[in-house]
N, C-alpha and C positions, 0 to 999 in steps of 0.2 A: 811711514817704515823704519826712517832714520833717527826718529825720536824715539822708537821703543825699542830700536837697536842700542840708542846713549843709555838710554832710563835701563837698562838691564847692565849692561856694562859697570855702571856704577855702583849697582845693584851688588854684582858679582864682585865687585873690588871690598866692599862693605860685610860681605858675607863672613869671613873669619872668624871676623869679630863676632856675627850675632852665632854662627856657630856655637862659637865656644860657648853661648850662654842656651844654648836646646837642650831642654830637658830632657835624661837621657831616655826617660819613661817612655816616650815620643816613640812611635810606630816608624820603624826602618825603610819601612813596602808597602805599597799597595794595589789591590786587583780591582778595576773598574769594568762593568759593565756595562755599556750605555744607548741608548737609541737619540735618534736626532733627525734634521731634519737637513739638506743643501740651501739655499739660498742664493739671488742673485742679488739684486740691491742692498737696500740697508738691512739692518740685522733684525728689525720688525716684522719686515715679511714673514724673518722662519715661521714666524707663530699666527702669522694671518693664510688662510685659504690650507689649511695643512694638506688636504685633503688634494693640493695636485702641486706638492712638492716634495722634492726625489725623499725620500727615506732612508735612513741611512740607520746600519748598526756595528758595535764594532764593541773591541777591549782598550784596556792600556794596562801594561804592568809597571810600577814605578817604583825604582830605589832610590837609595841615599838620601831617604826625603826626611831625613830628623834635621838638616838644617837647613837654611833659605836655598843654597842650593841645590838639584836634587836635578835627577832624569827620568824619562820615561822613554818607552815602545811602547807607539800605537799602533791600531790597524782599525782598518775602515772598509767596510762594505755594502755598496748602494745599487740594488739592482732595476731596473729603468730607469736610469740616473738620464739617459740623453732623451728620452720620448717613451711612448706606447709600443713596448714590445710587440702588439698586433703590427704597426705600421716599419718599426725599425728591425723585429727581431727580438732575438734575445740582445740585450745590452747592460755591460754595467760599468761598475767605476771601485778599484780596490787603491788603498793608499795606505801605504807602510813607513811608518815615521821616526824617525829617535831624534828626542829633544831636549834642549835644557829647564827646566822650571827652577821659576825664583820667585818669592816670597814669604813673607813671615808668617812665625805661629804665633794666633793671638789667643790667646786662654783665657777661658772665660770660667772654666773650671779646672779639675786637675784632671780630668777626665776628656772636658767636649772644649775643641776649638775650633776656631774659624781660619782657612789659610787663604786668600788671597792671591793670586797668582801671576808674572807673564807666562808666554813658553816662548823657545825660537829652537827651529832646528831641522831638518829637511831629512827627504826619502824619495820614497818610487811612488808614482800613479801609473796604474795600469787599465786602460779605457780598454775596452773590448765591445764590440757591433757585430753580428751575426744577422747576414744573410740581409741586408740592406736594399729594397729593390732596385735604386737607383744606381748604388756605389759598390754592392758587394762587401763580401764583410772587410774587418777593421781591424786590428788588435794594435794598441801602443803600448810604450813603455816609456817615461819620461820622467828626469828631477823633477822635482817638488821645493822648494823650500814655505814652511810653513812656522808663521806664527799666530800668537793670538792668546788671551787671559782666560780666566773665571774665575771657580773659587769653589773649594774643596771645607765641605763642613761636617766635623767629626761627634757625629750626637752622642757616642760610645765613644770611649778609647781605638777599639776596633770594629767601628763599621759609622757610618755616611753617606751624605749625597753631595755632587757633584754639578756644580753646570761649568759649560766650556764652547768657547768658541774658535775655530779654527781656519784661518787664511792660507790656503796652499798655493802661491804663484809659481805655475811651471817654471822649467829652467831646462834647458837643453840644446841639441841642434837648430839650427835657424841658419837658411839659406843667406835672410839679408842682412846677417852679422857681417864686420869685418873677421871678427872671431869663428864664425863659424858657430859662435855659440852666443847664449841671450837666455834673459829673463822674457819672458817673450807676457803677452797678455795674456793669456788662459790661467783664472782663479778658480778655486774651488772651495767655497764659502760653506762652512758646516756650523749649527749650532745643535748642542746635545746636553743629557741628564743625563744624569747615571745611580750605582749607587758601587760603593767600594767596601771593601776587606782590606782591614790595615796590616798589617801586622812588624 
């Protein structure tokens, strides 16, 4: 993760010069609808045995997207994230994050663009389990640090496709920490594909 932070910091320092060269006709925002899967080990696992992986849906709103550095608000929802509802009762995971996106615009034509990017930010993860036979119901709100990356492909000026991978690291109260809080071992890993409208 430290390497990711260093790379993003270096790119961010170069962003003003890159932004000055950005084409004024490039869209300055985007709205993405996406679907995907959570995975526990390597990213390849997200695309294997997809019938057994927790499925996620959500959307993202991007802004200030014309330059190398932009922002995004992302919402995700996963039903039955923790297991079969027949055993656990209703359960789900919701995430809401705000992130910085850093990446170049690679123009193939006047209207077709590829934008690879890295992302880092933070937000909230809300997990809920209802009527678990052994422990009863449980709802937790925890902070998360999110990071990852992906690629946006503008097929035309105002429409395209996005592939994205996010890692969300739990951070919050921790009785074992001398500070009373810590970045814990809990992590949510998500791979998604989606379509976006640019504006």
